[in-house]
C-alpha positions in Angstrom: 18.4 51.9 16.4 18.6 48.1 16.5 21.2 47.6 13.8 24.6 46.5 14.9 27.9 45.5 13.2 29.0 41.9 13.9 32.5 41.0 13.1 32.8 37.2 12.6 35.9 35.2 12.0 35.4 35.5 8.3 33.4 38.7 7.5 31.7 41.7 8.8 27.9 41.7 8.7 25.1 44.0 9.8 22.5 42.4 12.1 19.2 43.5 13.7 20.3 43.0 17.3 18.1 41.5 19.9 20.6 42.5 22.5 20.0 46.1 21.8 16.3 45.6 22.3 16.9 43.5 25.5 18.7 46.4 27.1 15.5 48.5 26.8 13.0 45.9 28.0 13.3 43.9 31.2 12.9 40.2 30.9 13.1 40.1 27.1 16.3 37.9 27.3 14.2 35.1 29.0 11.6 34.7 26.2 11.5 31.4 24.3 13.8 31.0 21.2 10.9 31.0 18.7 9.6 34.3 20.1 13.1 35.8 19.6 13.1 34.7 16.0 9.7 36.3 15.5 11.0 39.5 17.1 14.1 39.6 14.9 11.9 39.3 11.8 9.8 42.2 13.0 12.9 44.3 13.6 14.3 43.5 10.1 11.0 44.0 8.2 9.5 46.9 10.2 9.6 49.4 7.4 8.2 46.9 4.9 5.4 46.1 7.3 5.0 49.8 8.2 5.8 49.3 11.9 7.2 52.1 14.1 9.8 51.9 16.8 6.9 52.3 19.3 5.1 49.3 17.7 8.2 47.2 18.1 8.6 48.3 21.7 5.0 47.5 22.5 5.2 44.1 20.8 8.5 43.2 22.6 7.0 44.3 25.9 4.1 42.1 25.2 6.4 39.1 24.4 8.1 39.4 27.7 4.7 39.5 29.6 3.1 36.7 27.5 0.4 39.2 26.3 -1.9 37.9 23.6 -1.5 40.0 20.6 -1.6 40.0 16.8 1.6 40.4 14.9 2.7 40.3 11.2 5.4 37.7 10.2 7.3 37.7 6.9 9.4 34.6 6.3 12.6 34.7 4.3 11.4 32.1 1.8 8.6 29.6 0.8 8.8 26.0 -0.2 6.2 24.0 -2.0 5.6 20.5 -3.4 3.9 19.8 -6.7 0.5 18.7 -5.3 0.0 21.9 -3.3 2.3 24.2 -5.2 0.9 23.7 -8.6 -2.6 25.0 -7.8 -1.1 28.1 -6.2 0.9 28.7 -9.5 -2.3 28.1 -11.5 -3.8 30.9 -9.4 -0.9 33.2 -10.1 -0.9 32.4 -13.8 -4.7 33.2 -13.7 -4.0 36.5 -11.9 -1.6 37.4 -14.8 -4.5 36.8 -17.2 -6.8 39.1 -15.1 -4.1 41.8 -15.0 -3.7 41.7 -18.8 -7.5 42.0 -19.2 -7.4 45.1 -17.1 -4.7 46.6 -19.2 -1.7 46.0 -16.9 1.6 44.3 -17.6 1.2 40.6 -16.4 4.9 40.2 -16.0 4.7 42.3 -12.8 3.0 39.4 -11.1 5.9 37.5 -9.5 6.7 36.0 -6.1 8.1 38.8 -3.9 10.3 36.4 -1.9 12.2 33.3 -3.0 10.1 30.2 -3.7 11.3 26.6 -4.3 9.0 23.9 -5.5 10.1 20.2 -5.1 8.3 17.6 -7.3 7.8 14.7 -5.0 4.0 14.0 -4.7 3.4 12.5 -8.1 5.3 9.3 -7.7 3.0 6.2 -7.6 3.9 2.6 -6.8 2.9 1.1 -10.1 5.8 -1.3 -10.0 7.5 -2.8 -6.9 9.5 -5.8 -5.9 11.8 -5.8 -8.9 15.1 -4.1 -9.9 13.5 -2.2 -12.7 10.8 -0.7 -10.5 12.5 2.7 -10.2 12.8 3.2 -14.0 9.3 2.0 -14.7 7.7 4.1 -12.1 9.6 7.2 -13.3 8.5 6.5 -16.9 4.9 6.2 -15.7 5.2 9.4 -13.7 6.3 11.4 -16.7 3.8 9.8 -18.9 0.9 10.8 -16.6 2.2 14.2 -15.6 3.9 15.6 -18.7 1.4 18.4 -19.0 1.7 19.4 -15.4 5.5 19.3 -15.5 5.5 21.4 -18.7 3.5 23.9 -16.8 5.9 23.9 -13.9 8.8 24.4 -16.4 6.9 27.4 -17.9 6.5 28.8 -14.4 10.2 28.3 -13.7 11.1 30.2 -16.8 8.4 32.9 -16.5 8.2 33.8 -12.8 11.0 35.6 -11.0 12.2 34.3 -7.6 11.0 30.8 -8.5 12.9 27.5 -8.8 11.9 23.9 -9.4 13.6 20.8 -8.1 12.7 18.2 -10.8 11.2 14.7 -10.2 13.3 11.9 -8.8 15.4 14.3 -6.7 13.9 13.7 -3.2 11.1 14.6 -0.8 10.5 18.3 -0.2 11.4 18.3 3.5 14.5 16.2 3.2 15.8 18.3 0.4 15.0 21.4 2.5 16.9 19.9 5.4 19.9 18.5 3.6 20.4 21.3 1.1 18.1 24.3 0.9 18.2 25.5 4.5 21.1 27.6 5.7 20.0 28.6 9.3 21.6 32.0 8.8 21.2 33.8 5.5 23.0 36.8 4.2 21.8 39.5 1.8 23.3 42.6 0.2 21.4 45.9 0.8 22.6 49.4 0.2 26.2 48.1 -0.1 26.0 46.4 3.2 26.0 42.6 4.0 23.2 41.7 6.4 22.9 38.4 8.3 19.6 37.1 9.5 17.9 33.8 10.5 16.5 31.6 7.8 12.7 31.2 8.2 10.3 29.4 5.9 6.7 28.6 5.4 5.6 25.7 3.2 2.5 24.5 1.4 2.9 21.2 3.3 2.2 20.7 6.9 5.4 18.8 7.6 7.5 21.9 6.8 8.0 21.8 10.6 10.7 19.1 10.0 13.1 22.0 9.5 12.5 23.1 13.1 14.9 20.3 14.1 17.7 22.3 12.4 16.9 25.4 14.4 15.0 27.1 11.5 11.6 28.6 12.3 9.0 27.3 9.8 5.6 25.8 9.5 3.0 24.7 7.0 0.3 26.8 5.6 -2.4 26.4 3.0 -1.6 27.2 -0.6 -3.9 30.3 -0.4 -2.0 31.8 2.5 1.3 31.0 0.8 0.0 32.9 -2.3 -0.6 35.9 -0.2 2.9 35.8 1.2 4.3 35.2 -2.2 2.7 38.5 -3.2 4.5 40.3 -0.3 1.8 40.1 2.4 2.9 39.1 5.9 1.2 36.3 7.8 -0.9 37.8 10.6 -0.9 35.6 13.6 -1.8 35.7 17.2 1.4 35.2 19.2 1.0 31.7 20.3 1.6 30.2 23.7 5.0 28.5 23.8 5.1 25.1 25.5 8.5 23.9 26.8 9.1 20.2 26.5 12.0 19.3 28.8 13.7 16.1 27.7 15.5 14.1 30.3 17.0 10.6 30.5 18.8 8.6 27.9 17.3 6.5 25.1 17.3 2.8 25.7 19.0 0.3 23.4 16.7 -0.6 20.5 14.5 2.5 20.7 14.6 4.7 17.6 13.7 8.3 16.9 10.5 7.0 15.4 9.5 5.6 18.8 10.3 8.9 20.4 8.3 10.8 17.8 5.3 8.6 18.2 5.4 8.9 22.0 5.8 12.7 21.8 2.8 12.7 19.5 0.7 10.7 21.9 1.7 12.9 24.9 1.2 16.3 23.2 -2.1 15.3 21.6 -3.3 14.5 25.1 -2.1 17.9 26.3 -3.8 19.7 23.4 -1.1 21.9 21.9 -3.1 22.8 18.9 -2.0 26.1 17.5 0.8 26.5 20.0 4.6 26.6 19.6 6.5 23.7 21.2 10.2 24.0 22.1 12.3 21.1 23.1 15.2 21.5 25.5 16.9 19.8 28.4 19.7 17.3 29.0 17.9 14.6 27.0 18.1 16.8 23.9 21.8 16.4 24.0 21.3 12.6 23.5 19.5 13.1 20.2 21.2 13.4 16.9 20.0 16.2 14.6 18.2 13.6 12.4 16.5 12.3 15.5 15.3 15.9 16.2 14.0 16.4 12.7 12.1 13.1 13.0 10.3 14.5 16.1 9.9 18.0 14.6 8.4 16.5 11.4 5.5 15.1 13.4 4.4 18.5 14.8 1.1 18.5 12.7 0.4 15.1 14.2 0.6 16.4 17.8 -1.2 19.6 16.7 1.5 22.2 17.3 2.4 24.9 14.8 6.1 24.2 15.3 8.1 21.6 17.2 11.3 23.6 17.6 14.9 22.5 18.6 17.3 25.4 19.1 20.7 25.6 17.4 23.4 23.9 19.4 26.7 22.1 19.0 25.0 19.1 17.4 23.5 21.5 14.8 27.0 22.7 13.8 28.1 19.1 13.6 25.3 18.3 11.2 26.1 21.2 9.0 29.7 20.0 8.6 28.5 16.4 8.1 26.2 17.5 5.2 28.8 19.4 3.3 28.4 23.0 4.5 31.7 24.9 4.3 33.6 26.1 7.5 32.8 29.7 6.8 29.1 29.0 6.8 29.3 26.9 10.0 31.2 29.7 11.8 28.7 32.3 10.7 25.9 30.2 12.1 27.7 29.7 15.4 28.8 33.3 15.9 25.5 34.8 14.8 23.3 32.6 17.0 25.5 33.1 20.0 25.5 36.9 19.5 21.7 36.9 19.2 21.1 34.6 22.2 19.5 31.8 20.2 22.3 29.2 20.7 21.5 26.5 23.2 24.0 24.8 25.5 23.9 23.0 28.8 24.4 26.4 30.6 21.5 28.1 28.9 19.0 29.5 31.3 15.5 27.9 30.9 13.3 30.3 29.0 10.0 31.4 30.5 7.5 29.1 28.9 3.7 29.2 29.2 3.8 25.7 30.5 6.6 23.0 30.9 6.1 19.3 30.2 8.7 16.7 31.0 9.3 13.6 28.9 11.8 11.0 30.1 13.5 9.4 27.1 14.4 6.4 29.2 10.7 5.5 29.6 10.1 5.3 25.8 9.5 1.8 24.4 9.6 0.4 20.9 6.3 1.6 19.4 3.8 1.6 16.6 0.8 3.8 16.0 -2.5 2.9 14.5 -4.8 1.7 13.1 -5.9 5.1 11.8 -4.4 8.0 13.8 -0.7 8.9 14.5 -1.4 9.7 18.1 -2.8 6.2 18.9 0.6 4.8 19.9 1.0 1.4 21.5 4.0 -0.6 22.6 4.9 -3.0 19.9 4.3 -5.9 22.3 0.6 -4.8 22.4 0.1 -4.7 18.7 -2.3 -7.7 18.6 -4.3 -6.3 21.4 -4.5 -2.9 19.7 -5.7 -4.5 16.5 -8.4 -6.5 18.2 -9.6 -3.6 20.3 -9.9 -1.4 17.1 -12.0 -3.9 15.2 -14.6 -5.4 17.6 -16.0 -7.7 14.9 -12.7 -9.7 15.1 -11.9 -12.0 18.0 -8.5 -13.5 18.7 -9.9 -16.9 17.8 -10.9 -15.9 14.2 -7.8 -13.9 13.1 -6.7 -16.9 11.1 -10.1 -18.5 10.4 -10.4 -16.8 7.0 -6.9 -17.5 5.8 -6.9 -18.0 2.1 -4.2 -20.0 0.3 -2.3 -18.0 -2.2 0.1 -19.2 -4.9 2.6 -20.4 -2.3 1.6 -22.5 0.6 3.0 -20.1 3.2 1.3 -17.1 1.6 -2.0 -16.7 3.4 -4.1 -13.7 4.0 -6.6 -13.1 6.7 -7.7 -10.5 9.3 -4.6 -8.5 10.3 -2.5 -9.7 7.4 -0.1 -7.1 6.0 -0.7 -6.4 2.3 1.4 -3.2 2.0 4.8 -2.6 3.7 6.6 0.6 2.9 9.8 2.2 4.0 8.9 5.7 3.0 8.6 9.4 3.9 10.9 12.2 4.9 10.0 11.5 8.5 12.2 8.4 8.7 14.3 8.1 5.5 16.1 11.4 6.5 17.4 9.6 9.6 20.6 7.5 8.8 20.3 5.7 12.1 16.8 4.4 11.3 17.8 3.4 7.8 21.0 1.7 8.6 19.3 -0.1 11.5 16.8 -1.4 8.9 19.6 -2.3 6.6 21.4 -4.4 9.2 18.1 -6.0 10.2 17.5 -6.9 6.6 21.0 -8.4 6.4 20.5 -10.5 9.5 17.1 -11.7 8.3 18.5 -12.7 4.9 21.3 -14.7 6.6 18.6 -16.5 8.7 16.7 -17.4 5.5 13.7 -15.2 6.3 11.6 -13.4 3.6 8.2 -11.7 3.5 5.3 -13.2 1.7 5.3 -12.6 -2.0 1.8 -11.1 -2.0 2.8 -8.1 0.1 3.5 -5.0 -1.8 6.9 -4.0 -0.6 8.6 -0.6 -1.4 11.6 1.5 -0.5 11.1 5.2 -1.3 14.2 7.1 -0.1 13.7 10.8 0.7 16.8 11.7 -1.1 19.5 10.2 -3.2 21.9 10.4 -0.3 20.1 7.5 1.3 20.4 5.1 -1.6 24.1 6.1 -1.9 25.0 5.2 1.7 23.0 2.1 1.6 24.7 1.1 -1.6 28.2 1.9 -0.4 27.7 0.1 2.9 26.5 -3.0 1.1 23.1 -3.1 2.7 21.0 -2.1 -0.3 21.2 -5.6 -1.7 19.7 -7.0 1.5 16.7 -4.8 1.2 16.3 -6.0 -2.3 16.6 -9.7 -1.3 13.6 -9.1 0.9 11.7 -7.5 -2.0 12.2 -3.8 -0.9 13.5 -2.3 -4.1 13.9 1.4 -4.7 10.6 2.5 -6.3 11.5 6.2 -6.6 12.4 9.3 -4.7 9.1 10.7 -3.5 6.3 10.4 -1.0 4.6 7.4 -2.6 2.7 5.3 -0.1 3.0 8.0 2.6 0.5 10.2 0.7 -1.6 7.3 -0.5 0.0 6.8 -3.9 0.1 3.1 -3.3 -1.0 1.9 -6.7 -2.6 -1.5 -6.8 -2.1 -4.6 -4.6 -2.1 -8.2 -5.6 -5.4 -8.8 -7.5 -5.9 -12.2 -5.8 -5.5 -10.5 -2.4 -8.0 -7.8 -3.4 -10.5 -10.5 -4.4 -10.1 -12.3 -1.1 -10.4 -9.0 0.9 -13.6 -8.0 -0.8 -15.2 -11.5 -0.9 -14.4 -12.2 2.8 -14.7 -8.7 4.1 -11.2 -9.0 5.5 -9.6 -6.3 7.7 -6.0 -6.2 6.4 -3.2 -3.9 7.3 -0.4 -1.7 6.0 2.8 -1.0 7.8 4.8 2.1 6.8 7.5 4.4 8.1 5.4 7.4 7.3 3.7 10.1 9.4 0.1 9.6 8.6 -2.3 6.6 8.6 -5.7 8.2 8.4 -8.7 6.2 7.4 -8.8 5.6 3.7 -5.5 7.3 3.0 -3.1 4.4 2.2 -5.4 2.2 0.1 -9.2 2.0 -0.1 -9.2 -1.7 0.8 -6.8 -1.4 3.7 -8.7 -0.5 6.9 -5.8 -0.9 9.4 -2.7 1.2 8.9 0.2 1.3 11.3 3.2 3.7 11.5 6.5 2.3 12.6 10.3 2.8 12.3 12.0 1.4 9.1 13.4 -1.7 10.9 10.0 -2.4 12.4 8.4 -2.2 9.0 10.7 -4.9 7.8 10.1 -7.0 10.9 6.3 -6.9 10.5 6.6 -7.6 6.8 8.6 -10.7 7.7 5.9 -11.7 10.2 3.2 -11.0 7.7 0.7 -9.7 10.2 0.2 -6.8 12.7 -1.7 -9.2 15.0 1.4 -10.5 16.7 3.5 -9.8 19.8 7.0 -9.5 18.4 8.5 -9.5 21.8 7.4 -13.1 22.3 6.2 -14.6 19.0 8.7 -15.6 16.2 9.0 -13.8 13.0 9.4 -17.0 11.1 11.5 -20.2 10.7 15.2 -20.0 9.8 16.9 -21.9 7.0 18.0 -24.3 9.8 14.4 -24.9 10.9 14.7 -22.8 14.1 12.3 -20.1 15.3 13.7 -16.6 14.7 12.6 -13.8 17.0 13.0 -10.1 16.5 15.7 -9.9 19.2 17.8 -12.4 17.2 18.1 -10.0 14.2 18.0 -6.5 15.8 21.4 -4.8 15.5 23.1 -2.9 18.3 23.5 0.9 18.3 27.3 0.5 18.1 27.0 -1.5 14.9 24.8 1.3 13.4 27.0 4.1 14.6 30.1 2.4 13.1 28.4 2.4 9.7 27.4 6.1 10.0 31.0 7.0 10.8 32.3 4.9 7.8 29.8 5.6 5.1 28.2 9.0 5.6 30.4 11.9 4.5 30.1 15.6 3.4 31.1 14.5 -0.1 28.0 12.4 -0.3 25.8 15.4 0.2 27.8 17.7 -2.0 27.8 15.3 -5.0 24.1 14.6 -4.6 23.0 18.2 -4.6 25.5 19.6 -7.0 23.1 19.7 -9.9 19.8 19.3 -8.1 17.9 21.9 -10.3 19.1 20.4 -13.6 17.0 17.3 -13.7 17.4 14.2 -15.9 17.1 13.9 -19.7 13.3 13.5 -19.4 13.0 16.8 -17.6 15.4 18.6 -20.0 13.4 17.3 -23.0 10.2 18.9 -21.8 9.0 22.0 -23.7 10.9 25.0 -22.4 8.8 28.1 -23.0 9.2 31.6 -21.4 6.2 33.8 -21.9 4.3 36.3 -19.9 1.0 34.3 -20.1 0.5 30.6 -19.9 -1.2 29.2 -23.0 -4.2 27.4 -21.5 -5.5 24.4 -23.4 -9.3 24.4 -23.4 -9.4 20.6 -23.8 -7.0 20.0 -20.9 -8.3 17.8 -18.0 -5.3 18.8 -15.8 -5.0 22.6 -16.0 -7.8 25.1 -16.0 -7.6 28.8 -15.2 -8.6 29.5 -11.6 -12.3 30.4 -11.1 -11.8 32.3 -7.9 -10.9 35.7 -9.4 -14.1 35.7 -11.4 -16.5 34.7 -8.7 -19.4 37.2 -8.3 -19.3 39.5 -5.4 -21.8 38.5 -2.7 -23.2 40.7 0.0 -21.7 40.0 3.4 -24.4 39.5 5.9 -26.5 37.0 7.9 -26.9 33.6 6.4 -30.5 32.6 6.1 -32.3 29.2 5.7 -29.0 27.3 5.1 -29.0 23.5 4.8 -26.4 21.0 6.0 -24.6 19.5 3.1 -22.8 16.9 5.3 -22.9 16.1 9.0 -19.6 14.7 10.2 -18.1 13.3 13.4 -14.7 13.7 15.1 -11.2 13.5 13.6 -12.3 14.5 10.0 -9.0 15.0 8.2 -8.2 16.9 5.0 -7.9 13.4 3.5 -11.6 12.9 4.1 -12.4 16.4 2.7 -10.0 16.4 -0.3 -8.3 13.0 -0.9 -5.2 12.8 -3.0 -5.3 9.1 -4.0 -6.5 7.3 -7.1 -9.7 8.7 -8.6 -12.7 6.3 -8.4 -14.2 5.9 -11.9 -17.7 5.5 -10.3 -17.4 8.8 -8.3 -18.4 12.3 -9.4 -14.9 13.2 -10.5 -14.3 9.9 -12.2 -17.5 10.1 -14.2 -16.8 13.7 -15.2 -13.4 12.7 -16.5 -14.7 9.7 -18.4 -17.3 11.9 -20.1 -14.3 14.1 -21.1 -12.8 11.2 -23.0 -10.3 10.2 -20.3 -10.0 6.4 -20.0 -10.1 4.4 -16.8 -6.4 3.8 -16.9 -5.7 7.6 -17.3 -7.8 8.9 -14.4 -4.6 9.3 -12.3 -5.0 10.8 -8.8 -6.8 13.7 -7.2 -3.4 15.1 -6.2 -2.2 15.2 -9.8 -5.4 17.0 -11.0 -5.3 19.9 -8.5 -4.8 22.3 -11.4 -8.3 21.5 -12.6 -11.0 22.9 -10.3 -13.8 21.0 -12.1 -12.2 17.7 -11.0 -11.3 18.9 -7.5 -14.8 20.3 -6.6 -16.2 16.9 -7.6 -13.6 15.2 -5.5 -14.4 17.2 -2.3 -15.6 14.8 0.4 -14.9 12.0 -2.1 -13.0 9.7 0.4 -14.7 6.3 0.3 -14.4 5.9 4.0 -16.1 9.2 5.0 -19.2 8.7 7.2 -21.9 11.4 6.7 -24.4 11.1 9.5 -27.2 12.2 7.2 -27.1 8.8 5.5 -26.3 5.3 6.6 -23.7 4.3 4.0 -20.1 5.4 3.9 -18.8 7.3 1.0 -19.4 10.6 -0.9 -23.2 10.7 -0.5 -25.7 12.8 1.3 -29.4 13.6 1.7 -31.0 16.5 -0.1 -33.5 18.5 2.0 -36.4 18.8 2.1 -36.9 16.2 -0.6 -34.9 13.5 1.5 -33.5 12.2 -1.8 -30.1 10.5 -1.4 -27.5 11.5 -3.9 -23.8 12.3 -4.3 -22.5 15.2 -2.3 -21.5 17.0 -5.5 -24.9 16.6 -7.1 -26.6 17.7 -4.0 -24.5 20.9 -3.9 -25.3 21.7 -7.5 -29.0 21.2 -6.8 -28.8 23.5 -3.7 -27.0 26.2 -5.6 -29.6 26.1 -8.4 -32.2 26.6 -5.6 -30.1 29.4 -4.2 -29.9 27.7 -0.8 -26.7 28.4 1.2 -25.0 25.4 2.8 -23.2 24.6 6.0 -21.1 21.7 7.3 -21.6 20.3 10.7 -18.6 18.6 12.4 -17.1 17.5 15.6 -13.6 17.7 17.2 -10.3 18.0 15.3 -12.0 19.1 12.1 -9.4 19.4 9.3 -6.6 17.5 10.8 -3.7 16.5 8.6 -2.2 18.0 5.5 -2.0 21.7 4.6 -4.4 21.1 1.7 -5.8 24.3 0.3 -8.3 22.4 -1.9 -10.0 21.1 1.2 -11.1 24.7 1.7 -11.3 25.7 -2.0 -13.5 22.7 -2.7 -15.7 23.5 0.2 -16.2 27.0 -1.1 -17.0 25.8 -4.7 -19.7 23.4 -3.2 -21.5 26.5 -2.0 -20.7 26.1 1.6 -20.9 29.4 3.6 -19.8 28.2 7.0 -18.4 25.2 8.8 -19.8 24.7 12.4 -17.4 22.4 14.3 -16.5 21.6 17.8 -12.8 22.3 17.2 -10.7 23.2 14.1 -7.1 22.2 13.3 -4.9 25.2 12.7 -4.1 25.1 9.0 -7.6 24.1 7.8 -9.2 26.8 9.9 -6.9 29.3 8.3 -7.6 28.0 4.8 -11.3 28.3 5.3 -10.9 31.9 6.6 -8.7 32.7 3.6 -11.2 31.6 0.9 -14.1 33.2 2.7 -15.8 30.2 4.3 -16.7 31.0 7.9 -15.1 28.7 10.5 -17.6 28.7 13.4 -16.8 26.9 16.7 -19.5 25.7 19.1 -19.2 27.7 22.4 -19.8 26.5 26.0 -18.7 23.0 25.2 -21.7 22.5 22.9 -21.7 20.2 20.0 -24.3 18.7 17.6 -25.1 15.8 19.9 -25.6 17.9 23.1 -27.8 20.3 21.1 -29.8 17.5 19.6 -29.1 18.5 16.0 -30.0 16.0 13.4 -28.7 17.8 10.3 -32.1 18.1 8.7 -32.7 21.6 10.2 -32.6 24.9 8.4 -29.9 27.2 9.9 -29.8 31.0 10.3 -26.4 32.4 11.2 -27.0 35.9 12.7 -25.1 38.9 13.9 -22.9 39.0 10.8 -24.4 42.3 9.7 -23.2 44.2 12.7 -19.5 45.0 13.4 -17.2 41.9 13.1 -14.2 41.4 15.2 -12.0 38.3 16.0 -13.7 35.6 17.9 -17.0 37.4 18.1 -20.0 35.4 19.5 -22.7 34.8 16.9 -26.2 33.4 17.2 -27.3 30.3 15.2 -30.9 29.3 14.9 -31.6 25.6 14.0 -35.2 25.3 12.8 -37.0 22.0 12.4 -40.6 20.7 12.5 -40.1 20.4 16.3 -39.4 24.1 16.7 -36.3 26.3 16.9 -33.1 25.8 18.9 -30.8 28.8 19.3 -27.1 28.5 20.3 -23.9 30.5 20.2 -20.8 29.9 18.1 -17.4 31.6 18.1 -16.4 33.3 14.9 -13.0 31.7 14.3 -11.7 34.6 12.3 -8.8 35.0 14.7 -7.1 38.2 13.5 -8.2 41.6 12.2 -6.5 40.6 8.9 -8.8 37.6 8.5 -11.9 39.9 9.3 -10.8 42.3 6.6 -10.2 39.4 4.2 -13.7 38.1 4.8 -15.3 41.5 4.4 -13.6 41.8 1.0 -14.9 38.5 -0.3 -12.0 36.3 0.5 -8.3 36.4 -0.4 -8.7 36.0 -4.1 -10.9 39.0 -4.5 -8.7 41.0 -2.1 -5.6 40.0 -4.0 -7.2 41.1 -7.3 -8.3 44.4 -5.9 -5.0 45.1 -4.1 -2.9 44.3 -7.1 -5.2 46.5 -9.3 -4.9 49.3 -6.8 -1.1 49.1 -6.7 -0.8 49.0 -10.5 -3.3 51.9 -10.8 -1.3 54.1 -8.4 2.0 53.1 -9.9 1.6 52.8 -13.6 3.7 50.1 -15.2 
């Protein structure tokens, strides 16, 4: 009924035609682009998802009238990175063990759709500031992670539909953008060639970067990705689609980073959490495709599920520029135009739920910090921002605590930069940003400027394409002369893998209680993320990272104050070394070619000699090592069945404030030897130098549960000190969060978490939910949840409960020492049902309502079956039982 033959310039393909459907339903042609992509997926997968033509008609009619409804969505592929993908593979490998124990063939457990895993989150900045930093860091990476990488190699050999991009190849989202994504895919079925839009979910929140290419995709937790890998669709409530109309032209000197930070500020203020955002308008035509992906990458920071840019002429130009053949480009153009998902100046404005307007001409050079991406300030107000954020510092004492270092000019005090990193897919995927930085570095070197030697300086390109064009243009040497040597192709500082800083600096920070800073071209700067001793963290474009590194402090107005003194004894200002857009665009034209991308990705799955030398085993079951401190079989399939019902006499394990991120809940950085996880590993015989990071040990649940809420900067309101500590009730004894949870579980006391606004912001980190579950937490009661973490909690069977009627802990007078009864769970459950909560203390009882944030019928069913893992086990068993293998 909806299939149609499309004859392109090169081939004949079958498509699931949106035009055919639009002829039946008035107004459907005016729906937003992202809804059209969802609708095409429903048409194409209707039999797989057991939808009838009537279902399709009702959904499409609802799309055109903005009706709130629940729909299934099945993406065409999944991408993962090693930190989040490895625990998902541990779960699948464990499921194979369970299947064998039940008498079924474990080799039938495989991803049902294509999965790519890119290893990029294990790189640490052990070495920097030297020409051999890359090789030494790579050697350390393999030394630390050989067992994990061998497991991934086993998975690559033993699972169908699964590929691995080895270490030192690039960052997941940049590899996805530059190589993996095709915009329009083709597939053979019943002798016919079908064409359809590429769509992707990823176990990383910044999967949205691909939205800049016109591909629909977003980040999910690893648990949700596992369900999709096993062939289950994502069930989502069709979101509101917000149109962001871009007008005006970008001013000279303003980069895509400045635009992205400004968009993040605006959209956070507008509260687009859980919504789709589509960019359009004449200003969009002024943005290169890498500019768009920089903005789309930051969608998790502004709270949106996606930040989508439709396919247009610039998209086609990018495909050609990155080495896609003419046949592929023509298919993309002709398919998207046929389906009404190609954007041009003549395109009619879709009917959005709301339209916001941003004038690109109003955007200024910006930074964001000191601890949230949405806290943008004009760079000229950086000093003011820093002083406002830290009330204990006054302008008069910024330099009072300056401490002489080995060189006379090297002094560290409040506001001093100790980490400067050009890093992350957000910015290194943008040639304009990187070449601007390269020219600024050249100009700085010619003026005789250099950063202080005590600053840890790093350059972590998102792909080998970057280092190639910097090398060929002659600019890489200028980065190096400023101390910014290539430390590896991975996330590094952006995910907190910053390694150590100068020990003399560490000593002065701790002895003088200094508030020092990092400056990075990343996408996140949450408290405690970059380095435990660095309290002020600022996001900026790559050229601004260099500029602030030269100045040595964030407490400076770079529009008025000099960066330093030239080799001629003259003051040098930022404006003196900032290149023009024409200079940058000339370099782009001369040094970035399709051949560069083709050569870079020709053998991307092969890996280097280190990867090839790893043990290469293909077997149905993974051979678990009982002594391993990295990999343990998943405990979730063997958890005992618990009766679903009211939660009685629960205690608060932690009581948290606003803006609690997944970095607070489940950090990825270096493991503290004095913490619960560190002590556990030391007792296992691991040495201090071998502790590695939480991110690298996500395949070991015993480490990760002890690392839940282990961020040293977390503030639990049940105690005065910061860190992973809490108070046990009713004894009032102060202990670690992990030890308290063990004690509560022995006492058979259920636990809750109390929290404020934006709970679970940040990464798509499934262990933030898995760890919460293993601590014995039954429910999280928060003022507001971020999208991915709410979904993760629902998936593992922890109830996300949201205060109703604008209530929160403070307004209700909750102290966290109460006993909690969560009622109405024994009667019929349905999405967003109102539940009663009783908080009982020595002063009496307070009763209030919460919203059950199980948002779909699928999530309700999942909860009633004991969480996704139990449901997955039972479903798989049922399939195998009815279809003997």
